[in-house]
N, C-alpha and C positions, 0 to 999 in steps of 0.2 A: 440458581436457584429461585423460584417465584416466592416469596412469604406470605402467609396470608396470615394478615393480622387480624384478633376480636379481643375483644374485650374481657375475654375468661381464660386467652393461651395468648402470650405474648412472649415467652419464651424459645420458640420454635416454630416450625412451621407444620402447618396439619398434613396430616397423613391423602387427604383426600382434598383433591381442589375443589373450590366453591365453583356454581353457575358462573359462565363470563358473565362480565358485570357488561352494561350497554355501553358504548363509547364516550371515550368522556377526555377530559386534558388532563395529561399525568403532570403530575406535580411534586417539584423537586423535594423531598422531604429534607434532605441534607447532605454537606458533600464535607467530606471529613477527610482534612488532609495526612500524608503519612510521617510528617515530621510535625512535632508543636512548634508554635513562632507566636510570642507570646509579647509580642510588641505590635501595638494598632495606631498610625495615626489618622483619626477623625477631625474631617472638615464641612460642619453645621454652614450649609448653601441657606440664607435666611433672606423671604423676601422684606426688606424693609420699607414698603408702600402700603399705607392708609392703613391696614388690619392690624390692631396690635394684640387682637384674643388669641391669635394663633403664636402667637411669639411666646404672650405671658403663662398660655396653658403648657406648650414645651418645659419652660421654666421651671412649674409647679413640679411636672410630673419628672425635672429632670435624678432625681433623688432611686425610682424604682428603674431607669437607665442605666444607673451606676450597681445598686443592689444585683443588677441580675449579672452585670458583668463582673463583678465579683466576685461570681460564685465560685468558681475554680481559681480566686487568684486573681486583683486589680491588677491588669497585662503592663506594660510600660508603655504609659501611653500620651502622646501629645492630642492636644484637643486646639481646635483654629476656628474661630466663625466668620464667616464672609457673606456679603450682601450680593443680592438682587442686581446694585444698582454702576449701568458702568454710563448712564448718562445716555448721551447722543453721541455715543463713538460705537467705531464698525469696524469690522475686522478688514473689510477690504480697503477700507478706504485711511489717508493719512491722519486728516482732520475729524473733529468730532463735528455735527451739524450745531444750527445756530442753538442755543437754547430753548427746551419747549416750556409754556407755562409758569408758573410762579407761586411761590409759597411750597406745601409738604405736596409732592409726586412729580414738580417737579424735575426737569431731565437737563444735567448741562454737566460741558465738557466729558470727561472721559468717571465722572462720578466718582465714589471708590475705589474704581479700577480693579477688583482684586483683590486687596491689599487684607490682609486678617485686622478684625476690629476688638479694640478691649473698649469701646463706651464707655470709655474715662475711669477706668478699674484702680482702686487703690488697692487689689488685694494680689493682682496678678504683675511680676515683675516681666515683663516681655509679650510681646504679642502673639501668644498664646501658651497655653496652659501644658506645662513640662511633669509628671507624676512618672516617675520609673522607679524598678526595688533598685535599694542598696545592698552591696553586700552584709552587711551585719543583721539583717533582714527587714530592716527600714524600707523609709521612703525617702528621699532627694525628691523635697517637687520646686519649682518656682514662685507660691504664691502665699498667703498666709490666710488662716480659717479652713471653713471646708471647703474640697471640690464641689458640690453644690454650691454654696455663694461664691463661690471666685467662678464659675459659668455664668450660672444666674446674671453678674454683672458686665460676662464678656459679650452674654449674647442678649444684651438689652438694648436690640438699636435702633430701637424707635420705629419709628411709622410716615416721616417724610424726604424716603429714597424715590427714584422716577418711577415713575408707574408703566411706564415699558419696562418688566424685566427681563432681563440678561443674563436668566438663572445660569445655564448652559458653559455659554462663555463667561459668565464671572467664575465658574469652580474651574476654569483652563484657566483664566488668568492667575487665579492665587497657588495653584499649582506648578504654570509652568518655567518657573526659574524666576519667581518674583524678585528682585533684591532686597523689596519688605518682609518679604518671607523666611527668609534663608532658615534655615536652620529645621522648620517646622517638618517636611518632608523627608524622613529617612533612606534609604535605599531598601536595609533588609525591614522593613517593620511592613505591614501587613497598613492595604492605605480603604478607610471605609469614608463615604460620599454620602451624608444625609443633608438632602434637597425638604423644607421649609418655605409650604408659598400656600396661595387659594388661587395662584392664576397661571396659565399655561408660562409655557418659556416663548421670549423675542429675542432671540440673540440677533442680532443685527449683523449681516454680510455688506449691507451697502448701507447708509443711513441715509438714502431716499427715503425710507419706512418711513422717517418722523419729520420728515421735509410737510411744514404746514401751508407749501405755495402748491405739493402737488396734491389737487382736487381731485385728478383722476385716478387717488389711490382710496378714495374715499374721508370719509370726515378723519380728524386726526383722533380718533381713538383708538386705545387698544385691541380692539374691532379687526384694525388692518391688519398687526400680527396673526390672527387667525385669518382670514380672508387670505394673502399668500404666504404662510407658514401653515398650512392644514389644508389636501386634501382629501377628500372621500368619495368614495369610489358607486356609491348612490346619491345623486344629490349634488354633489361639489367635486366633479371631474376640474374645474376651473373654479378662479379665481371671482367672475362672476356667478358663476352657478351658486360659490359659495357664501355669493352676497345676497342670495334670492331665502328669506325665510321660508322655515322649513324644517324639518330633521335630514341629516344625514346617516350615511350607515359607509362602514369599512373606512375609518377616517384613520389617516397616519400622515406624517410630516412630508412636507411637499420638498421634493428635494432635487424639485427642480430651480426651486424658487431659487432669484436674484435678489432676493431683501434678507431672505433671514440664513441663516445658516445650515448648514444640511447634519443630519445627527451621525451619521456614519463616522461624519468626522471627529465627534464630539466621542465617539465613542473609539477612535482607533488614537485619540490622543490619551485617553484614560488608560485602556489594554494596553498601551505603554508604556509606563511608569513601570511597568513591574516583569519580569522575568516569566511570567506565570501568570494572564490573565484572573487566577481562581483567588489573587491575592488581593484584589478591588475588589470593595461591595459598594454597588449603589442602589441607595432606599431612599425612599421621599414620602415623604407625608404633605397629600396634596388633593389636589377635587378630584374627583373619579375621573380615568378616563372617556366616563361616555353616561348618559348619549350626550350627543351633538347634536344640538337644536339650535337655529340661525330665528332669533325674533327681531320683532321692534320693539325699541326702547328709548326713550327719551333720557338723555345723558344728566344727572344730576347738576339741575339749575337751568335745564331745559323744559318744552313742553313740545318739541319737535323731536320726534320718534326718528330711531335710527337702525340699520341692524347693528343686531350685539348678537352676542354669543348668550344660548342662556342657564342659568348655574346648573350647573348639574348636580349639585345637592344643595343642604343645608341645614344648620342646626342651630340649637337655643342656645345662646352662651350663658357665661356666669351670672351675669348682670339681665337675666331672660329679652335679652335683643337678640332679632334673629341674622345670621353671621351665615354665609355661601359662601361657594368656590366654584369656580370654574373648570370645567373638565382641563386633566392635563394629559393632553394626547399625546404632542411629543416627550415630554419629562416620563410619560409610561411608558412611550414606546426607544428612550434610553434603555430604561430598568431594565426591558425584554431582552435586552443585548448582552446581557451578563448573568453568568452562570449565578450569581448571590447577588436577589434584590429583591425589595422587600418595597411595593410600593400597598401603603394603608390610605386610609380617607382621612383626610382634615375635616369632615364634618364629624367630630364627636367634641360634648363640653369634656371629656376626659380622654387626652390623649397617651396612659399610661399606658394602655394596650400595645397601642401601636410603641411606642417606645421601648418598651417588653421586647418586642418580636425581634428590632433591631437588632438590642442589645445580643440577644438569642444568634442571631444572625452571624455580629460580629465573632462572636465565643465559637463559634464550629468555626471559622475565619482562621480562629487561630489555632484549631487542635480540639477544640471538647466536641464527641461522639454521640452526644444528644439532639435528637431531629428539631430541625430550626421551623419546620412547621407543622403544626397539627393536621392531622391525618382524621377523616373518616370511616370509622369502623365497622364490618372488616374493609380492609386496604390490600390489594393485591400490588406489591413491591418489589421490584428489581435491585441488585447493586451490581456497580461495576468499578473499575478503576484504573490504568493507563493501560493495562494490559490486556481489558478485555472485562467479557459477564465473570462476575465472582459468584461462586455459589455455596461457599463456605459460611456462611452468614444469617444470623437473626435479628429481630426487635425485639428486645428486651425491656420490660418497666422497672424502670429504675429514679425512684424519686430521692436518695440520698446524689445522684450525681446531675441527675435530674430535673430539679423542682420546680421548674414552670412548667407549664402546659400541660400534656399528656402523659410528662415522664417517660416518655421513650429515650432509651439509644440504641446506635450499633452497636452490634457484637459480630466481630469477626474475624475468623483462622485464616493460616496462613499470611505473608508477609506481603503489605499492600506495599504496591509500584503506582505511586502518585496519590492522588484523592480518590478516594471511593465515594461515589454518587449514590445517593438511594432514593428511586424514585418510585412514585406511588400512584396507582390510578384507584380515583374514589369506590365507592361499591353504584 
């Protein structure tokens, strides 16, 4: 049954279908598991190089994240923080490359190696926050003070990390049996990975990419990550074409790169952590993935212009300074490979909306029937589960159960077989 939604009629489908809308991308509005699982491990992967504003913004709006997450009762919760700093280490190389740079932004050794960070917290006992329901109705926790205060401490990772951000490989380092992180990842719990960054991923397959002696790879700047990690169907089919100024189109990860890791490998790793890939959410607060444009720009401290990735978005921060973010092509591509995914722009002074959206998606993963994405109305929606199309369903307005967004939730008959997925085509 295609459910046709209008603002004034949300409890059932209309008897007459509206005219067919123009072809548009369908939106996955909800994935509702058949069996509730109120346990989730949340890994925040934070870019710890240079820009402190987005970290401060994340911390300031974390109470919004918690409020939305607790609307149906705070789940059994693990929260950990890792950073994008893996130094000059690379997946296929036994030893890191020599140190690159000095001071803030320098890259040395294996960096933080995916180890969960507590940033000198005086509130949290252990490498991650543990907050679980107790038999008496209370909570068993490993921190003092409020949960928001505890998170603020462990998330204050600073801005001195390596400027070649190995975001996706750091996720794997944190979750792949890292002995320093024992106990964080629970087999039975859902997993949410939340990336916070203003640059794209530069996970190294071979550390020659950060070798200063490799003049053939261009100036030792993060543009090397774009030139050899991204390919574009129009204007950027080769590294030499990517080095040419101008707008590129159809950009995606270079899955044949010998310098950067491949998105397919990161997808396979994360999906392999759970028996059902719908138990994994990949969310990112990052630069808009497009447009992708190459310009000539002088690095800080120089007057010589070299190829550089044009910022894809900009905003004014709380101190009235202009902040920017680069196209997160590789990060967005990985997210799109997950049924449960959120990509929100980092170019906002207020990240409360992004954090609320991620919390809604986590709540849905644990069993909430509320739609995780607002949809333009009227919308043409269908539902299916593991047995096929679901015909006995409707989308109803329920502000009590779904206080966020449009207050819409799935109502269906029959016995679900696996998760029920609702997809909608906007008008």
